[in-house]
C-alpha positions in Angstrom: 34.6 -45.9 -32.3 31.7 -44.9 -34.2 28.3 -46.3 -33.7 26.2 -47.3 -36.7 22.7 -47.6 -37.0 22.5 -49.7 -40.1 18.7 -50.7 -41.1 18.3 -54.3 -42.3 16.1 -54.3 -45.2 12.5 -54.4 -43.9 10.5 -57.5 -44.8 7.2 -56.0 -45.9 5.4 -56.8 -48.9 3.2 -54.2 -50.5 0.0 -55.5 -50.4 -1.7 -54.9 -53.6 -5.7 -53.9 -54.0 -8.0 -56.7 -54.5 -9.5 -57.2 -57.9 -9.5 -59.4 -60.9 -6.3 -60.0 -62.7 -6.3 -61.8 -66.1 -2.7 -62.9 -66.3 -1.1 -62.9 -63.0 2.4 -63.2 -63.1 3.7 -66.8 -61.9 6.5 -66.6 -59.5 9.5 -68.3 -60.7 11.7 -69.0 -57.6 11.1 -70.1 -54.2 13.9 -67.5 -52.8 12.2 -64.1 -53.0 14.2 -60.9 -51.9 12.8 -58.7 -49.1 10.9 -55.8 -50.2 10.9 -52.6 -48.1 7.9 -50.5 -47.9 8.1 -46.4 -48.6 8.6 -45.5 -44.8 11.9 -47.9 -44.7 13.2 -46.1 -47.6 12.5 -42.9 -46.3 14.2 -43.5 -43.3 17.4 -45.0 -45.2 17.2 -42.2 -47.4 17.7 -40.0 -44.0 20.3 -41.8 -43.1 22.0 -41.4 -46.4 22.2 -37.7 -45.7 24.1 -38.5 -42.1 27.0 -36.6 -41.2 29.0 -39.8 -40.9 30.4 -41.3 -44.2 30.0 -45.1 -43.0 26.6 -44.4 -42.2 25.9 -43.0 -45.3 27.8 -46.0 -47.2 25.5 -48.5 -45.2 22.4 -46.6 -45.9 22.9 -46.6 -49.7 23.9 -50.3 -49.6 20.8 -51.3 -47.8 18.6 -49.2 -50.5 19.8 -51.2 -53.2 18.6 -54.3 -51.1 14.9 -53.1 -50.7 13.5 -54.0 -54.4 11.4 -50.6 -54.0 11.7 -48.5 -56.9 11.3 -45.4 -55.0 15.0 -46.4 -53.3 16.5 -45.2 -56.8 16.2 -41.6 -56.5 18.2 -41.2 -53.2 21.0 -43.6 -54.6 21.5 -41.7 -57.6 21.8 -38.6 -55.5 24.9 -40.6 -53.5 26.7 -40.5 -56.5 27.3 -36.9 -56.1 28.4 -37.4 -52.5 31.8 -35.9 -50.8 32.9 -39.4 -50.0 34.4 -41.9 -52.4 33.1 -45.0 -50.1 29.6 -43.6 -51.0 30.0 -42.8 -54.5 30.9 -46.4 -54.8 28.1 -47.9 -53.1 25.9 -45.8 -54.9 27.1 -47.4 -58.3 26.8 -51.0 -56.6 23.3 -50.2 -54.9 21.8 -48.8 -58.2 23.0 -51.9 -60.3 21.5 -53.9 -57.5 18.3 -52.3 -57.4 17.4 -51.9 -61.1 20.0 -52.9 -63.6 18.3 -51.1 -66.5 17.9 -47.7 -64.8 21.3 -47.9 -63.5 23.0 -48.4 -66.7 23.2 -44.4 -67.0 25.0 -44.1 -63.5 27.3 -47.1 -64.3 28.3 -44.9 -67.7 28.9 -41.7 -65.5 30.8 -43.6 -63.5 33.2 -44.7 -66.1 33.7 -41.4 -67.5 34.1 -39.6 -64.2 38.5 -39.9 -64.2 38.0 -40.9 -60.7 40.2 -44.3 -60.6 38.5 -46.0 -57.6 35.3 -45.1 -59.0 35.8 -46.3 -62.2 37.7 -49.5 -61.0 34.1 -50.3 -59.0 31.9 -49.3 -62.4 34.0 -51.9 -63.9 33.5 -54.5 -61.6 29.4 -53.5 -61.7 29.8 -53.9 -65.6 31.4 -57.3 -65.5 28.2 -58.8 -63.6 25.7 -56.8 -65.4 27.1 -55.7 -68.8 25.0 -53.3 -71.3 25.2 -52.8 -74.8 27.0 -49.5 -74.8 30.7 -50.3 -74.9 31.9 -46.8 -75.7 32.7 -45.9 -72.2 34.9 -49.1 -71.8 36.8 -48.4 -74.9 37.5 -44.8 -74.1 39.3 -46.1 -71.0 42.1 -47.8 -73.2 43.5 -44.7 -73.9 43.9 -43.6 -70.5 47.2 -43.4 -68.3 46.3 -45.6 -65.5 47.4 -49.2 -66.0 45.2 -50.8 -63.6 42.1 -49.1 -65.3 43.2 -50.3 -68.6 43.8 -53.8 -67.4 40.5 -54.0 -65.9 38.9 -52.6 -68.9 40.5 -55.1 -71.0 39.4 -58.0 -68.6 35.8 -56.9 -68.5 35.9 -56.6 -72.5 37.1 -60.2 -72.6 34.8 -61.6 -70.1 32.1 -60.7 -72.4 33.6 -61.7 -75.7 34.1 -58.2 -76.9 37.4 -57.4 -79.2 38.9 -54.0 -78.3 39.7 -52.0 -81.5 42.8 -53.6 -83.2 45.0 -50.4 -83.4 44.2 -49.9 -79.6 45.1 -53.3 -78.9 48.5 -53.0 -81.1 49.3 -50.1 -78.8 48.7 -52.0 -75.6 50.3 -54.8 -76.6 53.7 -52.8 -76.4 52.5 -51.2 -72.9 55.0 -50.8 -70.3 52.9 -52.5 -67.9 53.1 -56.3 -68.2 49.7 -56.5 -66.8 48.0 -54.3 -69.4 50.3 -56.7 -72.2 48.6 -60.0 -70.7 45.2 -58.8 -70.9 45.6 -57.2 -74.3 47.0 -60.4 -75.5 44.2 -62.5 -74.2 41.6 -59.7 -75.8 43.5 -60.2 -79.0 42.4 -63.7 -79.7 38.8 -62.4 -79.9 40.0 -60.2 -83.0 38.3 -61.7 -86.1 40.5 -63.1 -88.7 39.4 -61.3 -91.2 39.8 -57.9 -89.5 42.4 -55.3 -90.4 44.6 -56.2 -87.7 48.2 -54.8 -89.4 50.8 -54.5 -86.9 49.2 -56.3 -84.4 51.2 -59.9 -85.3 54.5 -58.1 -85.1 53.4 -57.1 -81.5 52.5 -60.5 -80.4 55.5 -62.1 -81.9 57.5 -59.5 -79.8 55.7 -61.1 -76.8 55.7 -64.8 -77.8 59.8 -64.4 -78.2 59.9 -62.7 -75.0 61.4 -64.2 -71.4 58.2 -63.7 -69.8 56.0 -67.3 -69.7 52.7 -65.8 -68.7 53.0 -63.6 -71.9 54.2 -65.8 -74.5 51.4 -68.3 -73.5 48.6 -65.2 -73.5 50.0 -64.0 -76.7 50.4 -67.3 -78.7 46.8 -68.1 -79.4 46.1 -64.9 -80.8 49.4 -65.1 -83.1 48.3 -68.5 -84.2 45.0 -67.4 -85.4 46.0 -64.0 -86.8 49.5 -64.4 -87.9 50.9 -66.9 -90.9 51.9 -70.2 -91.1 55.4 -69.7 -89.7 54.0 -68.8 -86.8 51.8 -71.7 -86.6 55.0 -73.8 -86.9 55.8 -72.7 -83.4 53.4 -75.1 -81.9 55.1 -78.3 -81.8 57.8 -76.8 -79.6 55.3 -74.7 -77.5 53.5 -77.7 -76.9 56.6 -79.5 -75.0 57.9 -76.1 -73.4 58.8 -76.4 -69.9 56.5 -73.8 -69.1 52.6 -74.6 -68.5 51.5 -71.3 -69.2 53.1 -71.8 -72.9 51.6 -75.2 -73.6 48.4 -74.1 -72.6 48.5 -71.5 -75.1 49.8 -73.9 -77.8 46.7 -75.8 -76.7 44.6 -72.8 -77.1 46.2 -71.3 -80.1 45.4 -74.9 -81.9 41.6 -74.5 -81.4 41.8 -70.6 -82.4 43.7 -71.8 -85.8 41.1 -74.6 -86.6 38.3 -72.4 -86.1 40.3 -69.7 -88.5 40.3 -72.4 -91.0 44.3 -72.5 -90.8 44.6 -76.1 -89.1 42.8 -79.2 -90.0 40.2 -80.3 -86.9 41.4 -84.1 -87.4 45.1 -83.3 -86.7 44.4 -81.0 -84.0 42.5 -83.6 -82.3 45.3 -86.1 -82.7 47.6 -83.5 -80.9 45.0 -83.2 -78.1 44.9 -86.8 -77.6 48.7 -86.8 -76.9 48.2 -83.9 -74.4 45.7 -85.4 -72.3 47.4 -88.7 -72.4 50.9 -87.2 -71.6 52.5 -88.8 -74.5 55.1 -85.7 -75.4 56.0 -85.3 -71.6 57.8 -87.8 -69.1 56.1 -86.1 -66.0 52.2 -85.9 -65.7 50.8 -82.9 -67.5 49.4 -80.0 -65.1 45.8 -79.3 -64.5 45.7 -76.1 -66.2 47.1 -77.6 -69.7 44.3 -80.6 -69.3 41.9 -78.0 -68.5 42.5 -76.3 -71.7 42.7 -79.6 -73.8 39.3 -80.6 -72.5 37.8 -77.7 -73.4 39.3 -77.5 -76.7 38.2 -81.0 -77.4 34.7 -80.0 -76.8 34.9 -77.3 -79.2 36.5 -79.1 -82.0 34.2 -80.0 -85.1 35.6 -83.9 -85.1 34.4 -86.4 -83.0 36.6 -89.9 -83.2 36.1 -92.5 -80.6 39.7 -92.0 -79.5 39.3 -88.5 -79.0 36.3 -89.3 -76.8 38.2 -92.0 -74.9 41.0 -89.8 -74.0 38.4 -87.0 -72.5 36.9 -89.9 -70.6 39.9 -91.0 -69.2 40.6 -87.2 -68.0 37.5 -86.9 -66.6 37.5 -90.2 -64.6 41.0 -89.5 -63.3 40.7 -85.7 -62.3 41.1 -84.7 -58.9 38.2 -85.3 -56.7 36.5 -82.1 -55.2 33.6 -82.4 -52.9 31.7 -79.4 -54.1 28.3 -81.6 -55.1 28.0 -82.9 -51.5 28.4 -79.7 -49.6 25.0 -78.1 -48.8 24.0 -75.4 -50.5 24.9 -76.9 -53.9 27.3 -74.0 -54.5 28.3 -75.5 -58.1 31.6 -76.5 -59.3 34.9 -74.5 -59.0 35.5 -72.6 -62.2 38.8 -74.8 -62.9 37.1 -78.1 -61.8 38.8 -80.2 -64.2 36.2 -83.4 -63.9 33.4 -80.9 -64.5 35.2 -79.4 -67.7 35.6 -82.8 -68.9 32.0 -83.7 -68.5 30.7 -80.2 -70.0 32.9 -81.0 -73.1 31.7 -85.1 -73.6 28.1 -83.3 -73.2 29.2 -80.8 -76.2 30.4 -84.0 -78.3 27.0 -85.9 -77.4 24.9 -83.2 -78.9 26.7 -83.6 -82.4 28.2 -86.4 -84.2 30.1 -88.3 -81.5 26.8 -89.1 -79.3 27.1 -92.6 -79.9 30.8 -92.8 -79.0 29.7 -90.9 -75.8 27.1 -93.5 -75.2 29.6 -96.3 -75.9 32.1 -94.9 -73.5 29.6 -93.8 -70.9 28.3 -97.4 -70.8 31.6 -99.0 -70.5 32.9 -96.4 -67.9 29.7 -96.8 -65.8 30.3 -100.3 -65.5 33.6 -100.2 -64.1 33.0 -97.6 -61.5 30.1 -99.3 -60.3 32.5 -102.5 -59.8 34.9 -100.2 -58.1 32.2 -98.2 -55.6 30.9 -101.7 -54.9 34.0 -103.1 -53.9 35.0 -100.2 -51.6 31.4 -99.6 -50.1 32.6 -100.9 -46.9 35.9 -99.3 -46.9 37.3 -97.8 -43.7 41.5 -97.0 -44.7 41.7 -93.4 -45.9 42.8 -94.4 -49.4 40.0 -96.7 -50.1 37.5 -94.1 -48.9 38.9 -92.1 -51.5 38.6 -94.3 -54.3 34.9 -95.0 -53.2 34.3 -91.2 -53.3 35.9 -90.9 -56.9 34.2 -94.0 -57.9 30.6 -92.3 -57.2 31.5 -89.2 -58.6 32.2 -90.7 -62.0 29.5 -93.1 -61.9 26.9 -90.1 -61.5 28.9 -88.2 -64.4 28.5 -91.2 -66.5 24.8 -91.5 -65.9 24.4 -87.5 -66.7 25.8 -88.3 -70.0 23.6 -91.2 -70.8 21.0 -88.8 -70.0 22.5 -86.1 -72.3 22.8 -88.9 -75.5 19.1 -89.6 -74.7 17.9 -85.8 -74.7 20.0 -85.1 -77.9 18.4 -85.6 -81.3 21.0 -87.6 -82.9 21.2 -91.6 -83.5 19.6 -93.6 -80.8 20.9 -96.7 -81.2 22.9 -98.0 -78.0 20.0 -96.6 -75.9 18.0 -100.1 -75.8 21.1 -102.0 -74.1 21.7 -98.5 -72.0 18.0 -99.0 -70.6 18.5 -102.9 -69.6 21.6 -102.1 -67.9 20.2 -99.1 -65.9 17.3 -100.8 -65.2 19.2 -103.9 -63.9 21.5 -101.7 -61.9 18.4 -99.9 -60.0 17.6 -102.8 -58.6 20.7 -104.0 -57.8 20.9 -105.0 -54.1 24.9 -104.4 -54.7 24.2 -100.7 -55.1 23.7 -99.1 -51.8 20.2 -97.9 -51.5 21.8 -94.3 -49.9 24.4 -94.0 -52.8 23.7 -90.9 -54.6 24.5 -92.5 -57.9 20.7 -93.2 -57.6 20.0 -89.7 -58.3 21.6 -89.5 -61.9 20.4 -93.4 -62.5 16.6 -92.0 -62.3 17.4 -88.9 -64.4 19.2 -91.3 -67.0 16.2 -93.7 -67.1 13.8 -90.8 -67.6 15.4 -89.6 -70.6 15.8 -93.0 -72.1 11.9 -93.6 -71.2 10.9 -90.2 -72.9 13.1 -90.9 -76.1 12.2 -94.5 -76.5 8.8 -94.8 -75.1 9.9 -98.0 -73.3 7.1 -98.6 -70.6 10.0 -100.6 -68.5 11.7 -97.6 -67.7 8.5 -96.2 -65.8 7.8 -99.6 -64.2 11.4 -99.9 -62.9 11.5 -96.2 -61.4 7.7 -97.4 -59.7 9.3 -100.3 -58.2 12.4 -98.7 -56.9 9.7 -95.9 -55.4 7.9 -98.5 -53.5 11.1 -100.0 -52.0 12.1 -96.3 -50.8 8.5 -96.1 -49.2 9.2 -99.2 -47.3 12.5 -98.2 -46.2 11.2 -94.7 -45.2 8.5 -96.5 -43.0 11.4 -98.3 -41.5 13.2 -95.2 -40.8 10.3 -93.8 -39.1 9.6 -96.7 -37.0 13.1 -97.2 -35.7 13.4 -96.7 -31.8 15.2 -93.5 -30.7 18.7 -94.2 -30.0 19.1 -97.0 -32.4 20.7 -96.6 -36.1 18.0 -96.2 -38.7 18.4 -98.4 -42.0 19.7 -96.5 -44.8 17.7 -94.3 -46.7 18.2 -91.3 -49.3 15.4 -88.7 -49.6 17.3 -87.0 -52.5 17.0 -90.3 -54.6 13.3 -90.5 -53.5 12.6 -86.9 -54.7 14.6 -87.9 -58.1 12.7 -91.0 -58.7 9.4 -89.0 -58.5 10.9 -86.5 -60.8 11.9 -89.0 -63.3 8.5 -90.5 -63.3 6.9 -86.9 -63.8 9.2 -86.4 -66.8 8.1 -89.8 -68.6 4.4 -89.0 -67.8 3.6 -91.9 -65.7 0.2 -91.0 -64.3 -0.5 -94.7 -63.5 2.2 -94.1 -60.5 0.5 -91.1 -59.0 -1.3 -92.8 -55.8 2.3 -94.3 -55.0 4.0 -91.0 -55.6 1.5 -89.4 -53.2 2.0 -92.0 -50.5 5.4 -92.0 -50.7 6.0 -88.4 -50.5 3.5 -88.4 -47.4 5.5 -90.9 -45.3 8.1 -88.1 -44.7 5.2 -85.3 -44.2 6.4 -83.7 -41.2 9.9 -85.1 -40.7 13.5 -83.2 -41.5 13.1 -84.3 -45.2 11.8 -81.4 -46.3 13.0 -78.8 -48.9 13.3 -78.0 -52.3 14.9 -81.5 -52.9 12.7 -83.2 -50.8 10.0 -85.9 -51.8 7.1 -83.8 -50.6 8.7 -80.6 -53.0 9.4 -83.3 -55.9 5.6 -84.7 -55.5 4.1 -81.2 -55.8 5.8 -80.5 -58.9 5.1 -84.0 -60.4 1.3 -83.3 -59.5 1.1 -80.7 -62.6 2.4 -83.2 -65.1 0.5 -86.3 -63.8 -2.9 -84.8 -63.2 -5.5 -86.5 -65.3 -9.2 -86.6 -65.0 -9.9 -89.4 -63.0 -7.0 -88.2 -60.4 -7.7 -84.6 -59.9 -9.5 -85.0 -57.0 -6.6 -87.1 -55.3 -4.1 -84.5 -56.5 -6.4 -81.5 -54.4 -6.1 -83.8 -51.6 -2.8 -84.2 -51.6 -1.8 -80.8 -52.4 -4.1 -79.7 -49.5 -2.5 -82.2 -47.0 1.1 -80.2 -47.9 -0.5 -76.8 -47.3 -2.5 -77.8 -43.9 -0.1 -79.4 -41.2 3.4 -80.3 -40.0 5.0 -78.5 -43.1 3.2 -75.4 -42.7 6.1 -73.4 -42.3 8.6 -75.1 -44.9 8.5 -72.6 -47.3 10.0 -74.8 -50.4 7.3 -77.3 -49.8 4.7 -74.6 -49.7 5.9 -73.1 -52.7 5.9 -75.8 -54.9 2.1 -77.0 -53.5 0.8 -73.6 -53.9 2.4 -73.3 -57.6 0.9 -76.8 -58.2 -2.7 -75.3 -57.2 -2.4 -72.9 -59.3 -1.2 -74.3 -62.6 -3.7 -76.9 -62.2 -6.7 -74.2 -61.0 -8.0 -77.0 -58.9 -11.0 -75.4 -57.4 -11.6 -77.2 -54.5 -13.2 -75.7 -51.3 -10.5 -77.8 -49.0 -7.5 -76.6 -51.2 -8.8 -73.0 -51.2 -9.3 -72.8 -47.6 -5.7 -74.1 -47.0 -4.2 -71.4 -49.4 -6.1 -68.8 -47.6 -5.0 -70.3 -44.4 -1.4 -69.7 -45.5 -2.1 -65.9 -46.3 -3.6 -65.4 -43.1 -1.6 -67.3 -40.7 2.2 -67.0 -41.8 3.8 -63.3 -41.1 7.6 -64.7 -41.1 9.8 -63.0 -43.5 11.1 -66.5 -44.9 7.7 -67.3 -46.2 7.4 -64.3 -48.6 7.9 -66.5 -51.5 5.2 -68.8 -50.6 2.8 -66.1 -49.7 3.2 -64.9 -53.2 2.8 -68.2 -54.6 -0.6 -68.7 -52.7 -2.0 -65.2 -53.8 -1.2 -66.4 -57.4 -2.7 -69.8 -57.0 -5.7 -68.1 -55.5 -5.9 -65.2 -58.3 -5.9 -68.3 -60.6 -8.7 -70.3 -59.1 -10.7 -67.2 -58.0 -9.9 -65.0 -60.5 -9.3 -62.2 -57.4 -6.2 -61.0 -56.1 -6.4 -61.2 -52.3 -4.2 -59.0 -50.1 -0.7 -60.3 -49.1 -0.1 -60.1 -45.4 1.6 -56.8 -44.4 4.6 -57.9 -42.9 6.5 -54.8 -41.3 10.0 -55.1 -39.2 9.9 -55.2 -35.6 12.2 -53.4 -33.1 14.4 -56.2 -33.1 15.3 -56.1 -36.8 17.1 -52.8 -36.6 20.5 -53.6 -35.1 23.2 -51.3 -33.8 26.9 -52.4 -34.7 29.8 -51.0 -33.2 32.5 -50.5 -36.1 35.9 -48.9 -35.5 36.7 -45.7 -37.4 39.4 -46.4 -40.0 
């Protein structure tokens, strides 16, 4: 057993000297990386020279997380370390600290000839690419199949085609993995490029027994080959292997882009794929995923095609990624999200009218379904309710996408009437997350059409939310409070701000302050939304009230809720509200807060004071305490 002394990156912000600053940089994120001071960097640099390789590796890794430019030099030295663990950690740490300065180190690693270091550098390059691809291309001529495959995957991920002659050689490689990645990269080769020999190599794979290779080579062959190669598509679309069927779908899209297939005919085939007209069994999700993505990229936008993509979106399997804490984003292969993205692409072009019509009708059906299943207890009924909520939210998002585009706006007036009625409908549960996207859609329509009734409906709903919030706070302990969704309140406030409904400011502030000091706090809370809205809704007649509201957020029960403090400080700085109480509240936050979690609000408060007073107050000198150095016991391998 070997004990390793690993320094957590120190939570210490460098205090800048006071003085006038003409254009202070506005903080852009409520999450700020910790900043280690020079003393901590020296400690870690010393640890990077330790006799134990794992201690050196840990120290180099922590140097990359410091955000201190002085940490780059010891990281660069570590690239010459005897241990491969340390050298790999140095490449990752350099890119984490400063991607621009790390580019030469990554290039050195790519040319090092050391397999593990090269693979690490390729992984770093995929996350932080630079303009120099010569080192990547040079790896394609090596003898290591894993390195060749990783280099090809890196080029493909960033839509960079390898040289055609080299690709032709790799398509004939003895490694199936290299052939697979070479075939995928071949689809990026322009149809006008000199690709002599490549179609023959692709045909060899398409005619071979490996289904994955057949499916990977077919798209490039359809784009680069002749008419006879594209005649393979009808049979490929009904092939027993989903890999081949997916390749056929991608091949139709590439051939259309190359001008070798008519978009209308391709769209008709995609509709058959999405509806399963050519198969007795249900189509697999991987093929449907390729079909909806292709439909979103085609130039044609027929109502039948839009309807087929809508059916796929609504029938896609349910994934609860949007309901989980942290809002991690959709999985890469989520069929519902891919179909929704395709419809948003279609709505940005000639298909916006068809998308609006389908979204309206689908929303009506989904609202009826979720209302019927609102009190469901059985497992199947609850699953149907979750599916209806997800689909209703997607329909609202698509209506908002149509409203925010520059295409024809016919149908938005009818959409506004339905959404307004739906917002005040007692049949839609008040805690339903559909109300979040519903408010966003009404805001988009209100901005596009200038219809004042959108703001009126949102303001009325905000009043209802305030009454419900008061009822929740008045509920005695041990009793179940009435339903209430703070995120819907925040979304309504954001919507009123987007419309520019300054007349609703008093109601917004009153509603936000109802939850002051409660658990309804965070970036998506009514308080944070109201602080953001203050910038859009401040007028000469209400600036004093806005200043009082921001002072209340900065002083009181929420003084240790970083997202709210951050938004309030940004709003004060944007408006440059030179009010004594507000300035005092900002200074108090700077003087009283010393937690590492408060780094972002502290920088925001400092920025606001610079904007208001034209001087740069010093930041608190937050240093690590003894407990922030942790000894971990790690078994030697």
